[in-house]
C-alpha positions in Angstrom: 4.5 -27.2 -9.0 4.3 -23.7 -8.7 1.2 -22.6 -12.0 1.0 -18.9 -10.2 2.6 -15.8 -8.4 0.4 -13.4 -6.3 1.8 -10.2 -6.0 1.4 -7.9 -3.1 0.9 -4.0 -4.8 2.0 -1.5 -2.2 5.9 -1.7 -1.6 6.5 -4.7 -3.3 6.2 -3.4 -7.2 5.2 -0.3 -6.4 7.3 1.8 -4.2 4.2 3.8 -2.0 7.0 5.0 0.7 8.8 7.0 -1.7 5.7 8.6 -3.5 4.3 9.2 -0.1 7.9 11.0 1.3 8.1 12.7 -2.4 4.7 14.4 -1.6 5.4 15.5 2.3 8.6 17.0 1.1 7.1 18.7 -1.6 4.4 19.8 0.2 6.4 21.1 3.8 8.3 22.8 1.0 5.6 25.4 1.1 5.4 25.8 4.5 9.1 26.5 4.5 8.7 28.9 1.9 6.4 30.6 3.6 7.2 30.7 7.0 10.8 29.4 7.2 9.8 26.0 9.1 12.1 23.3 9.1 9.9 21.0 6.3 11.4 17.6 7.6 10.0 18.7 11.0 7.1 19.7 9.9 6.7 16.2 7.8 7.5 14.4 11.4 5.0 16.5 13.1 2.1 15.9 10.6 2.7 12.0 10.3 2.4 12.0 13.9 -0.8 14.2 14.1 -2.3 12.1 11.2 -1.4 8.6 12.6 -2.9 10.0 16.1 -6.0 11.6 14.2 -6.8 8.7 12.2 -6.9 6.1 15.5 -9.2 8.2 17.2 -12.5 7.7 14.6 -14.9 4.6 14.7 -14.0 3.8 11.3 -10.4 3.0 12.4 -11.2 -0.8 13.0 -12.6 -1.0 9.5 -9.3 0.8 8.2 -7.3 -1.5 9.5 -9.5 -4.6 8.5 -9.0 -3.5 4.6 -5.6 -2.0 4.9 -5.7 1.6 4.5 -3.1 3.5 6.6 -3.4 7.2 7.8 -1.5 8.7 4.7 -3.5 7.2 2.4 -6.2 9.0 4.3 -4.6 12.0 3.5 -4.8 11.5 -0.3 -7.6 9.1 -1.5 -11.4 9.9 -2.4 -12.7 6.9 -1.4 -15.4 6.7 -3.8 -16.5 3.4 -2.9 -19.8 2.1 -2.4 -19.6 1.1 0.7 -21.1 2.2 3.9 -17.7 2.2 5.6 -16.1 3.9 2.7 -19.0 6.6 2.5 -18.1 7.4 5.9 -14.5 8.2 5.2 -15.3 10.3 2.4 -17.1 12.3 4.5 -14.4 12.1 7.7 -11.3 12.9 5.0 -11.5 16.5 4.0 -11.3 17.6 7.7 -9.2 15.0 8.9 -6.4 16.4 6.0 -7.2 19.9 7.1 -6.7 18.8 11.4 -3.8 16.9 10.1 -1.9 19.8 8.7 -3.0 22.6 10.8 -1.7 20.5 14.4 1.6 19.8 12.6 1.7 23.5 11.3 0.9 24.6 14.8 3.5 22.6 16.6 6.0 24.8 14.3 4.3 27.4 15.9 2.3 28.6 12.8 -1.0 29.0 13.7 -2.9 29.3 10.3 -6.1 27.1 9.7 -6.2 28.9 5.8 -2.5 27.7 5.2 -3.4 24.1 6.0 -6.4 24.2 4.2 -4.1 24.6 1.4 -1.3 22.3 2.1 -4.2 19.6 2.6 -5.4 20.6 -1.3 -1.2 20.3 -2.0 -0.4 17.0 -0.4 -3.1 14.5 -2.1 -1.8 16.4 -6.0 1.5 16.1 -5.1 0.6 12.6 -4.5 -0.3 11.3 -7.9 2.4 13.1 -9.6 4.6 10.9 -8.0 4.3 7.3 -8.7 7.3 5.0 -8.4 7.7 1.6 -9.4 10.7 -0.5 -8.3 13.2 -0.5 -11.5 13.3 -4.3 -11.3 9.7 -4.5 -11.1 8.8 -4.7 -15.0 11.5 -6.7 -16.0 10.9 -9.2 -13.4 7.0 -9.2 -15.0 8.0 -9.3 -18.8 10.0 -12.3 -17.3 7.1 -14.5 -15.4 4.1 -13.3 -17.7 3.3 -16.7 -20.2 5.7 -18.9 -18.1 2.9 -18.5 -14.7 -0.5 -16.9 -14.1 -0.1 -13.5 -12.0 -3.0 -12.1 -9.7 -2.4 -8.9 -8.0 -3.6 -8.7 -4.3 -3.9 -6.1 -2.4 -5.3 -4.3 0.6 -7.2 -1.1 0.5 -9.9 1.0 -1.1 -11.0 -0.3 -4.7 -11.2 3.5 -5.9 -7.6 4.4 -4.2 -6.0 1.0 -5.2 -7.4 1.9 -9.3 -6.0 5.2 -9.0 -2.7 3.9 -8.0 -3.4 1.4 -10.8 -4.4 4.6 -13.7 -0.8 6.4 -12.8 0.9 3.3 -13.4 -1.2 1.7 -15.9 1.6 -0.2 -17.3 1.5 -3.0 -14.9 -2.1 -3.8 -15.2 -1.9 -6.0 -18.4 0.4 -8.1 -16.9 -2.1 -9.6 -14.0 -4.8 -12.1 -15.2 -6.8 -11.4 -12.1 -6.8 -8.0 -9.7 -7.9 -8.5 -6.1 -8.8 -5.7 -4.1 -9.5 -6.3 0.0 -12.1 -3.3 -0.1 -14.1 -5.3 -2.8 -13.4 -8.8 -1.0 -14.7 -7.1 2.6 -11.8 -8.1 4.2 -7.8 -7.6 3.8 -4.9 -10.0 4.5 -4.2 -11.5 6.4 -7.6 -12.9 6.5 -7.1 -16.3 4.9 -10.5 -15.6 3.4 -9.4 -13.4 0.8 -6.3 -15.8 -0.3 -8.9 -18.5 -0.7 -10.4 -16.1 -2.8 -7.8 -15.4 -5.0 -7.4 -19.4 -5.6 -10.8 -20.1 -6.6 -10.7 -17.1 -8.8 -7.8 -18.5 -10.6 -9.2 -22.4 -10.1 -5.7 -23.3 -8.7 -4.8 -25.2 -5.2 -2.5 -23.7 -2.3 0.6 -25.8 -2.8 0.4 -24.3 -6.7 1.0 -20.5 -5.8 3.9 -18.3 -4.6 2.8 -15.3 -2.5 5.3 -12.6 -2.9 5.0 -9.1 -0.5 6.9 -6.9 2.0 4.5 -7.2 4.9 5.0 -9.5 7.5 1.7 -9.3 9.2 -0.4 -9.4 6.0 1.1 -10.9 3.0 2.9 -13.4 4.7 1.2 -14.4 7.8 -2.0 -14.6 5.6 -0.3 -16.7 3.1 1.0 -19.1 5.5 -2.3 -19.1 7.4 -3.9 -20.1 3.5 -0.9 -23.0 3.0 0.7 -20.8 0.6 4.2 -20.9 0.3 5.3 -17.2 1.0 8.1 -14.9 -0.3 9.2 -11.9 2.0 10.6 -9.3 0.0 13.0 -7.7 2.8 14.7 -4.8 0.7 15.6 -2.5 4.0 17.2 -5.3 6.0 14.1 -5.1 8.6 14.1 -7.7 11.8 11.9 -10.7 11.4 9.4 -11.2 13.7 7.6 -14.4 15.1 5.7 -14.8 11.4 8.0 -17.0 9.7 8.4 -16.8 5.8 9.0 -19.9 3.3 11.8 -17.7 1.5 13.1 -14.3 2.1 14.7 -12.4 -0.3 16.2 -8.5 -0.8 15.6 -8.2 -4.5 12.5 -9.6 -6.9 15.4 -11.5 -9.1 15.8 -13.6 -6.4 12.6 -15.6 -7.2 13.7 -17.3 -10.1 16.3 -19.5 -8.0 13.4 -20.1 -6.0 11.3 -20.9 -8.9 14.0 -23.1 -10.5 14.0 -24.9 -7.2 10.4 -25.5 -6.8 10.3 -27.4 -10.6 12.8 -29.8 -9.6 
């Protein structure tokens, strides 16, 4: 008998990829207007430069364990009370400027001052572009009151709370919100799932985990003995991680829940 549903946040309920894409497009457009560079090409270069630079830092293993991607590093403040987050807070200003400077340089524009301007513009644009999937609220409305709901998200508490502040309508649906940076380890570590179960006084067989990422949401749920639902909106190829269920739209949860009642 399923009593609770654990939801991932980014690209499950919130359309984070669209938010990031929109912020890049708006920011890169400034470079196109000022220097005539191709905005899409600049975005590609900045993404590549950011990812390469991010992986060179000694905090990179920590960011992987907690689940903070390079593009979150381009806009998060990381005001968290933890030594590794304090290191991130120190690193990110130079990281942002260097990612944009290197991206511009690839386009033949060597303007450090303008790179700084873009590095400061991107976080503002990301905050102005919160997107929630069209079905999210409808699904949560239907589930609320019938199931306990818990949000289980990887990331910096400060950054994930910022995302929830700019989409504040999401918060009241959840009985508990668990963020990996608070717990100390991220999905797929089974410990964070066990922690969530303990908070809700539930057994693994009483829970369904819904998420978009096979290597975090689904693998972690599988390891914790929790039934998993992979939301695969974009027809991705499955790897060696096998979800209990696979859906393309959150509405497909209802037949699964009906089946699990039988």
